[in-house]
C-alpha positions in Angstrom: 0.0 0.0 0.0 1.4 3.4 -0.9 1.4 6.1 1.7 -1.2 8.3 0.0 -3.6 5.3 0.0 -3.4 5.0 3.9 -7.0 4.8 5.2 -6.5 7.7 7.6 -5.2 9.9 4.7 -7.9 8.8 2.4 -10.5 9.8 5.1 -8.9 13.3 5.3 -9.1 13.5 1.5 -12.8 12.6 1.6 -13.5 15.3 4.2 -11.5 17.9 2.3 -13.6 17.1 -0.8 -16.9 17.5 1.0 -18.8 20.8 1.0 -18.7 21.7 4.7 -14.9 22.1 5.2 -14.6 20.0 8.3 -10.7 20.1 8.5 -8.3 22.4 10.4 -4.6 22.0 9.8 -2.2 22.2 12.7 1.2 23.2 11.5 4.5 22.9 13.4 8.1 23.8 12.8 8.7 20.7 10.7 6.8 22.2 7.8 9.0 25.3 7.9 12.2 23.4 8.1 12.5 23.3 4.3 12.2 27.1 4.2 15.4 27.5 6.2 13.8 27.9 9.7 15.0 25.8 12.6 13.2 23.2 14.7 12.7 24.2 18.4 15.8 22.5 19.7 17.8 23.9 16.8 16.5 27.4 17.6 17.5 27.1 21.2 21.0 26.1 20.3 21.2 29.1 17.9 20.2 31.4 20.8 22.7 29.7 23.1 25.5 30.3 20.5 24.3 33.9 20.1 24.2 34.5 23.8 27.8 33.3 24.1 29.0 35.5 21.2 27.5 38.6 22.8 28.9 37.6 26.2 25.6 37.3 27.9 26.1 33.6 28.7 29.1 32.3 30.6 30.7 29.0 29.7 28.8 27.6 32.7 25.5 29.0 31.4 26.2 27.5 27.9 26.8 24.1 29.4 23.7 24.3 31.5 21.6 25.4 28.6 22.9 22.7 26.3 22.2 20.1 28.9 18.6 21.3 29.2 18.2 21.0 25.4 19.7 17.6 25.4 17.2 16.4 28.0 14.3 18.0 26.0 13.6 20.6 28.8 13.1 23.3 26.2 11.0 25.7 28.4 13.5 25.8 31.2 16.2 26.5 28.6 14.0 29.3 27.2 13.6 30.7 30.7 17.4 30.7 31.2 17.8 32.5 27.9 15.2 35.1 28.7 16.8 35.8 32.1 20.3 36.3 30.6 19.6 37.9 27.2 16.5 39.8 28.2 15.4 42.2 25.4 18.0 40.7 23.0 15.8 37.5 22.8 13.0 39.3 21.0 15.3 41.2 18.8 17.1 38.1 17.8 13.9 36.2 17.2 12.6 39.0 15.1 15.8 39.0 13.0 15.4 35.2 12.5 11.7 35.0 11.7 10.7 38.4 10.3 8.7 38.2 6.9 11.9 39.5 5.2 13.5 36.2 5.9 11.0 34.2 3.8 12.2 32.7 0.6 10.4 33.6 -2.6 9.0 30.0 -3.1 7.2 28.8 0.0 7.2 25.1 -0.9 4.4 23.0 0.8 2.7 26.1 2.2 1.7 27.2 -1.3 0.0 23.9 -1.7 -1.5 23.7 1.8 -3.3 27.1 1.5 -5.1 25.8 -1.7 -7.0 23.2 0.4 -10.6 24.0 1.3 -10.4 24.0 5.1 -11.9 25.8 8.1 -8.5 27.2 9.1 -5.0 26.8 10.5 -3.3 26.7 13.9 0.4 27.0 14.1 3.1 27.1 16.8 5.5 28.7 14.3 6.7 32.3 14.6 7.3 32.8 10.9 4.9 34.3 8.4 4.9 31.5 5.9 1.2 30.5 6.2 -0.3 34.0 5.9 2.2 35.0 3.2 1.4 31.9 1.1 -2.3 32.4 1.6 -2.1 36.0 0.3 0.1 34.9 -2.6 -2.2 32.1 -3.7 -5.7 33.3 -2.7 -5.1 37.0 -3.4 -6.6 38.0 -0.1 -5.4 38.2 3.5 -5.7 35.4 6.0 -7.3 36.6 9.3 -4.6 36.0 11.9 -4.9 35.9 15.7 -2.7 35.3 18.7 -3.6 33.3 21.7 -3.7 36.5 23.8 -6.4 38.0 21.6 -9.0 36.7 24.0 -11.9 38.7 22.7 -11.3 37.5 19.1 -11.1 33.9 20.1 -14.8 33.7 20.8 -15.7 34.7 17.2 -12.7 33.2 15.4 -14.6 30.4 13.8 -16.9 32.9 12.1 -13.9 34.0 10.0 -13.0 31.1 7.7 -10.4 30.3 7.1 -8.7 31.6 10.2 -5.1 31.4 11.4 -4.3 31.1 15.1 -0.6 31.6 15.9 -0.6 29.7 19.2 3.0 30.4 20.3 3.6 33.8 18.9 4.2 35.8 15.8 7.4 37.5 14.6 5.4 40.2 12.9 3.9 41.3 16.2 7.1 40.6 18.1 5.3 38.1 20.4 7.2 34.9 21.3 6.3 32.0 23.7 9.7 30.7 24.8 10.0 30.3 28.5 8.1 28.4 31.3 6.3 31.6 32.4 5.2 32.3 28.8 3.9 28.8 28.5 2.1 29.0 31.9 0.2 32.0 30.6 -1.2 29.8 27.8 -2.3 27.1 30.2 -4.1 29.7 32.3 -5.8 31.3 29.3 -9.3 30.0 29.8 -10.5 31.5 26.5 -7.8 29.8 24.6 -8.5 26.4 26.2 -12.2 26.7 25.4 -11.4 27.6 21.8 -9.1 24.6 21.3 -11.6 22.3 23.0 -14.2 23.7 20.5 -12.2 23.2 17.4 -11.0 19.7 18.5 -14.7 18.9 19.0 -16.0 20.5 15.7 -13.3 19.7 13.2 -10.9 16.9 12.1 -7.4 18.2 13.0 -4.5 17.2 10.7 -1.1 17.7 12.4 1.7 18.5 10.0 5.3 18.9 11.1 4.2 19.0 14.8 5.4 16.7 17.5 2.3 16.8 19.8 4.4 17.4 22.9 2.8 20.6 24.2 0.4 20.4 27.1 -1.6 23.4 25.8 -2.6 21.1 23.0 -2.7 17.7 24.8 -4.8 18.9 27.7 -7.9 19.8 25.7 -7.5 16.8 23.5 -7.4 14.4 26.5 -10.2 16.3 28.2 -12.4 15.8 25.1 -11.6 12.1 24.9 -12.6 11.7 28.6 -15.8 13.7 28.1 -16.9 11.5 25.3 -15.4 8.3 26.5 -13.3 7.9 23.5 -16.1 8.5 21.1 -15.0 12.0 20.0 -13.8 12.9 16.5 -10.5 11.3 15.6 -7.7 13.4 14.3 -4.6 12.6 12.3 -0.9 13.3 12.9 1.6 12.7 10.0 5.0 12.1 11.5 8.4 10.6 10.4 9.0 6.9 11.2 10.6 6.4 14.6 9.1 9.7 16.0 7.2 7.8 18.8 7.8 4.7 20.8 4.9 2.3 20.8 3.9 3.5 24.3 3.8 7.1 23.1 1.8 6.2 20.0 -0.7 4.2 22.0 -1.1 7.1 24.5 -1.9 9.6 21.7 -4.2 7.2 19.9 -6.1 6.0 23.0 -6.1 9.1 25.3 -6.1 11.9 22.7 -7.9 10.3 19.8 -5.0 11.1 17.4 -4.3 8.5 14.7 -0.5 8.4 13.9 0.5 8.0 10.3 4.2 7.5 9.7 6.2 8.3 6.6 9.8 7.4 5.6 12.2 10.1 7.0 14.1 12.2 4.5 16.0 15.5 4.8 13.3 17.5 3.1 10.3 15.5 4.5 9.3 14.9 0.8 6.5 12.5 1.8 4.5 15.2 3.5 4.8 17.5 0.5 3.5 14.6 -1.7 0.5 14.0 0.6 -0.5 17.6 0.5 -0.1 17.7 -3.3 -2.3 14.7 -3.7 -5.0 16.3 -1.6 -4.8 19.5 -3.7 -5.3 17.6 -6.9 -8.1 15.5 -5.5 -10.0 18.6 -4.2 -9.5 20.4 -7.5 -10.8 17.4 -9.4 -13.8 17.2 -7.0 -14.6 20.8 -8.0 -14.7 19.8 -11.7 -11.4 21.3 -12.6 -9.6 19.5 -15.4 -6.1 20.0 -14.0 -5.0 21.8 -10.8 -1.8 23.8 -10.4 -1.4 24.6 -14.1 1.2 27.3 -13.6 4.8 26.6 -14.6 6.1 26.7 -11.0 3.6 24.2 -9.8 3.9 21.8 -12.7 7.7 21.9 -12.4 7.3 20.9 -8.7 4.9 18.0 -9.7 7.2 16.7 -12.4 10.4 16.9 -10.4 9.2 15.9 -6.9 5.8 14.2 -7.3 6.0 12.0 -10.3 3.8 9.3 -8.9 1.0 11.9 -8.5 1.2 13.7 -11.8 1.7 10.6 -14.0 -2.0 9.5 -13.9 -3.0 13.0 -15.1 -0.5 13.0 -17.9 -1.6 9.4 -18.9 -5.2 10.3 -18.9 -4.6 13.3 -21.2 -2.4 11.2 -23.5 -5.1 8.5 -23.7 -7.8 11.1 -24.6 -5.5 12.5 -27.3 -5.0 8.9 -28.7 -8.7 8.2 -28.7 -9.5 11.5 -30.5 -6.8 10.8 -33.1 -7.7 7.2 -33.9 -11.4 8.2 -34.3 -10.6 10.6 -37.1 -11.8 9.5 -40.6 -8.3 9.9 -42.1 -4.9 9.1 -40.8 -3.7 11.8 -41.0 -4.1 15.2 -42.6 -3.9 18.8 -41.3 -7.5 18.8 -40.1 -10.0 16.0 -39.3 -11.8 16.2 -42.7 -8.7 16.6 -44.9 -6.9 13.9 -46.8 -3.6 12.4 -45.6 -0.4 14.4 -45.9 3.2 13.1 -45.7 4.2 15.3 -42.8 1.1 14.4 -40.8 1.5 10.7 -41.4 5.1 10.9 -40.3 4.1 12.8 -37.1 1.5 10.2 -36.5 4.0 7.4 -36.8 6.3 9.1 -34.2 3.4 9.8 -31.8 1.8 6.4 -32.0 5.1 4.5 -31.6 5.9 6.5 -28.5 2.4 5.9 -27.1 2.5 2.2 -27.9 5.8 1.9 -26.0 4.9 4.0 -23.0 1.1 3.8 -22.3 0.4 0.4 -24.0 -2.0 1.5 -26.8 -2.4 -0.8 -29.8 -0.9 0.5 -33.1 -0.6 -1.0 -36.5 2.0 0.8 -38.6 2.3 -1.1 -41.8 -0.4 0.6 -43.8 0.8 4.0 -42.7 4.3 3.3 -43.8 3.0 2.2 -47.2 0.9 5.3 -47.4 3.9 7.5 -46.5 6.1 5.9 -49.2 3.4 6.8 -51.8 4.4 10.5 -51.3 8.0 10.0 -52.4 9.1 10.5 -56.1 11.8 8.9 -58.2 14.5 11.3 -56.7 13.7 10.1 -53.2 12.1 13.4 -52.1 8.8 13.5 -50.2 6.4 15.8 -51.8 4.3 18.3 -49.9 0.8 17.6 -51.3 -0.3 21.2 -50.4 2.5 22.8 -52.4 3.1 20.1 -55.1 6.9 20.2 -54.5 9.5 18.8 -52.1 9.5 20.7 -48.8 12.5 20.1 -46.5 10.6 19.7 -43.3 8.0 17.4 -44.8 10.8 15.4 -46.4 12.9 15.2 -43.2 10.0 14.3 -41.0 9.1 11.5 -43.4 12.7 10.2 -43.5 13.1 10.4 -39.7 9.8 8.4 -39.2 10.8 5.8 -41.8 14.2 5.3 -40.2 12.5 4.1 -36.9 11.1 1.1 -38.8 13.7 0.6 -41.5 15.9 -2.1 -39.8 15.5 -5.4 -41.6 13.1 -3.9 -44.2 14.8 -3.5 -47.6 12.1 -1.2 -49.1 12.3 1.2 -46.1 16.1 1.1 -46.1 16.2 1.9 -49.8 13.7 4.8 -49.3 15.7 6.2 -46.4 19.0 6.0 -48.4 17.5 7.8 -51.4 15.9 10.4 -49.0 19.3 11.0 -47.5 20.9 11.5 -50.9 18.2 14.1 -51.7 18.9 16.0 -48.5 22.7 16.0 -49.0 22.2 17.4 -52.5 19.8 20.1 -51.5 21.3 22.2 -48.7 20.7 25.9 -48.8 22.8 28.2 -51.1 24.3 29.9 -48.0 25.6 26.4 -46.9 24.4 27.0 -43.3 21.9 24.2 -43.4 18.6 23.8 -45.2 15.8 26.2 -46.2 12.2 25.3 -46.6 12.8 24.0 -50.1 15.7 22.2 -51.8 18.5 24.6 -52.6 16.8 27.5 -50.9 18.7 30.8 -50.7 18.9 30.9 -46.9 19.0 28.2 -44.3 16.1 28.0 -41.7 16.6 26.6 -38.2 13.7 24.2 -37.8 13.9 22.4 -41.2 17.7 22.2 -40.7 17.2 20.6 -37.2 15.0 17.9 -38.8 17.3 17.4 -41.7 20.3 16.9 -39.4 18.2 14.5 -37.2 17.1 12.5 -40.3 20.6 12.1 -41.6 21.9 11.2 -38.2 19.3 8.5 -37.9 20.8 6.8 -41.0 24.4 7.5 -39.9 25.1 10.0 -42.7 25.6 13.1 -40.5 27.2 15.9 -42.5 29.8 17.2 -40.0 31.0 20.1 -42.2 27.5 21.5 -42.7 26.8 21.1 -39.0 29.8 23.1 -38.0 28.8 26.0 -40.2 25.2 25.8 -38.9 26.5 25.7 -35.3 28.9 28.6 -35.7 26.2 30.8 -37.3 23.9 30.2 -34.3 26.6 30.9 -31.7 27.7 34.1 -33.5 24.1 35.4 -33.6 23.5 34.4 -29.9 19.9 33.8 -30.8 17.7 31.1 -32.3 15.5 32.6 -35.0 13.6 30.9 -37.8 16.4 32.0 -40.2 19.8 30.7 -39.3 22.1 33.5 -38.0 19.4 36.1 -37.5 18.7 37.6 -34.1 15.0 37.0 -33.5 13.9 34.5 -30.8 11.8 31.6 -31.6 10.7 29.2 -28.8 10.2 26.3 -31.2 13.6 26.8 -32.9 15.3 26.6 -29.5 13.2 23.5 -28.6 13.9 21.5 -31.7 17.6 22.4 -31.5 17.7 21.0 -27.9 16.0 17.8 -29.2 18.6 17.5 -32.0 21.5 18.2 -29.7 20.5 15.2 -27.5 20.8 12.9 -30.5 24.1 14.5 -31.5 25.5 13.9 -28.0 24.3 10.2 -28.1 26.0 9.8 -31.5 29.3 11.1 -30.1 29.5 14.4 -31.9 30.1 16.6 -28.9 32.4 19.5 -28.0 32.4 22.7 -26.1 30.6 24.4 -29.0 27.6 21.9 -28.7 27.7 22.5 -24.9 27.5 26.3 -25.5 24.7 25.8 -28.0 22.7 23.8 -25.5 23.0 26.5 -22.9 22.0 29.2 -25.5 18.9 27.2 -26.3 17.9 26.7 -22.7 18.6 30.3 -21.9 16.3 31.4 -24.6 13.5 29.0 -23.6 13.7 29.9 -19.9 13.2 33.6 -20.5 10.1 34.4 -18.4 8.7 36.5 -21.4 8.9 33.5 -23.7 5.4 32.1 -24.4 5.0 28.5 -25.4 2.0 29.1 -27.6 2.0 27.7 -31.1 4.1 29.7 -33.6 3.4 30.5 -37.2 6.5 30.7 -39.4 5.9 32.6 -42.7 8.1 32.1 -45.7 8.0 32.6 -49.5 7.8 29.9 -52.1 11.1 29.3 -53.9 10.5 27.6 -57.2 7.2 26.9 -58.9 5.0 24.1 -57.5 1.8 22.6 -58.8 -0.3 25.7 -59.2 1.8 27.6 -56.7 3.8 30.5 -58.0 7.3 31.6 -56.9 7.3 34.4 -54.3 3.9 33.6 -52.7 3.9 33.8 -48.9 2.8 30.7 -47.1 3.2 29.5 -43.5 4.1 26.5 -41.4 2.5 26.2 -37.9 4.6 24.8 -35.1 3.3 23.0 -32.0 5.6 24.8 -29.6 4.9 23.4 -26.1 5.2 19.7 -27.2 8.5 20.7 -28.9 9.8 22.2 -25.7 8.9 19.0 -23.8 10.7 16.8 -26.3 13.7 19.2 -26.3 14.0 19.6 -22.5 13.6 16.0 -21.4 17.1 14.8 -22.2 18.7 17.7 -20.3 17.0 17.6 -16.9 20.3 16.4 -15.3 22.6 18.8 -17.2 21.0 22.2 -16.4 18.3 21.3 -13.8 17.0 24.7 -12.8 16.3 26.0 -16.3 15.3 22.7 -17.8 12.8 21.7 -15.2 11.2 25.1 -15.2 10.8 25.1 -19.0 9.5 21.5 -18.9 6.9 22.4 -16.2 5.9 25.5 -18.2 5.4 23.4 -21.4 3.4 20.7 -19.6 1.2 23.4 -18.1 0.6 24.8 -21.6 -0.2 21.4 -23.0 -2.6 20.6 -20.2 -4.3 23.9 -20.6 -4.7 23.3 -24.4 -6.2 19.8 -23.6 -8.7 21.4 -21.3 -9.6 24.0 -23.9 -10.0 21.3 -26.6 -12.8 19.7 -24.6 -13.2 16.5 -26.8 -9.7 15.2 -26.3 -7.6 17.3 -28.8 -5.2 20.1 -28.0 -6.5 23.6 -28.8 -4.5 26.8 -29.1 -7.1 29.5 -28.9 -4.9 31.9 -30.8 -5.0 29.6 -33.9 -8.2 27.6 -33.6 -11.0 30.2 -33.6 -14.7 29.7 -33.5 -15.9 27.6 -36.4 -12.5 26.5 -37.6 -11.5 22.8 -37.6 -8.9 21.6 -35.1 -5.3 21.2 -36.1 -4.5 17.5 -36.1 -0.7 17.9 -36.0 -0.9 19.7 -32.6 -2.5 16.7 -31.0 0.0 14.3 -32.7 2.9 16.2 -31.2 1.1 16.5 -27.9 0.7 12.7 -27.7 4.4 12.1 -28.6 5.6 14.6 -26.1 3.4 13.4 -23.2 4.3 9.8 -23.9 8.1 10.6 -23.7 7.5 12.7 -20.6 5.6 9.9 -18.8 8.4 7.5 -19.5 11.1 9.9 -18.1 9.1 10.9 -15.0 8.0 7.3 -14.3 11.7 6.2 -14.4 12.6 9.0 -12.0 9.8 8.3 -9.6 10.8 4.6 -9.3 14.4 5.5 -8.2 
């Protein structure tokens, strides 16, 4: 049984998905540990060290304080520190926990505050909860201290609420010593409030050790009052946190069920549990996909693969079902006749899906159909233009190469296709244009041409070096090789090509620099991953198409980014994971907008226009490859 399937956690999920918000989260220092804040014993040791540095603690005082921490007598140690440091204690705690010390990304807090709950209680001094709530919910979280006695009577009327039980750095209020703690125990309003919420709500303890009497007293009292029949709560704790006798005491005398998770430095399991609840509650509210921002998708992919994989798989299966239900396999739109480029894209997408998600796929008829688009010279003809078009040709050749081993007809066709490419580089010798022997090389057709030739072991190193040098000199990846515009899709397909070049052993510092240039361009926050339309002019007369006429090729940008980034997640993790998360978020949004299973880019597919089939083909290919990589990482 996986941890997220634990019956107590499933019960919390069920209540979170209900309409009456019956859950309150109790947050301890363990949840803030990942933000750089100390646990209580660590904080005390920091203060001891500080007291020694400022000569307010003698060596004897330091020894006594350390012994108190070692015995777990934290309150007595806090009293010693207050006595010796006096006003310096509050000043130091303010410096340590002020809102200015919060990191920009608030980790599990940004997930927790998305959950539909009645409120939060925390023993932490930091401002992580209220800051995360304001960031995500775009409104303030009503916050109270235990000494706000008048407010405690009405606190449950403000939902969600936040009770900061042991103080708040923002208000420079800190419970640290025995006398501070005694005030909490003598606060009748606070004890009544805690009794009330323990009676009314399921409490979920996160990062909290359940060792404070101000919490245990009302829990035990409630259990006695209802003879063990009161509402049961849940504490999620690391394995080994409690001895059996301690666990039994909490479960039998305080009605707190203990759920243990494998201990790790970042308490990753707790983050995954919260993430799973978020996705479940969003789904319960009929949302196609929760957390569809780049930052959140990145976190899901990188840290919570087991949770996001079912969502990716479901979207991929819907794409597959939509694609195989089309009357033709495949053309630019559902009602159009087959085209070479679309058949090639379908072969690549379906073969990846068959390998990863187990769909059934027969390829023989499609391969025969694709071969019917080639002429005697070996070139693959664009049916729309009536002439050979480099990207159509390279796509077809690359797809054929995946099936050519042991098939004489396919090997002959691939060889002839390679001859055609090598004869038809652009006049500027920097790669390939849109057409054979075009005047200027263009980035994306060149990437596909290089990949196709590499797949049949005919990689033209001299042409590659000129292409590579032109891109490095321009310091930008445009549609036209060497120009300084910035195309998301050009950078993505270049990354995809570079991974194949590296695998084939053609690698140097120049390739490394090119990889970082492409990642830098993709990770620019201003870079959108929406589909791009590349316009170009006809060069040479085709069947009914005159020289000089402007036409266009539409690129599925987000799937290209996924395919480009996947091979580099260990080389440049920060930029690659962010770009991958942003691209997945875009694809999932397009799947949601498509409605019937296909991907829809609202900037291209307007009301009344047919869907673009190629977009969904690339989406299926990219999602399948992503599922494979993320599944492998999640199993480590």
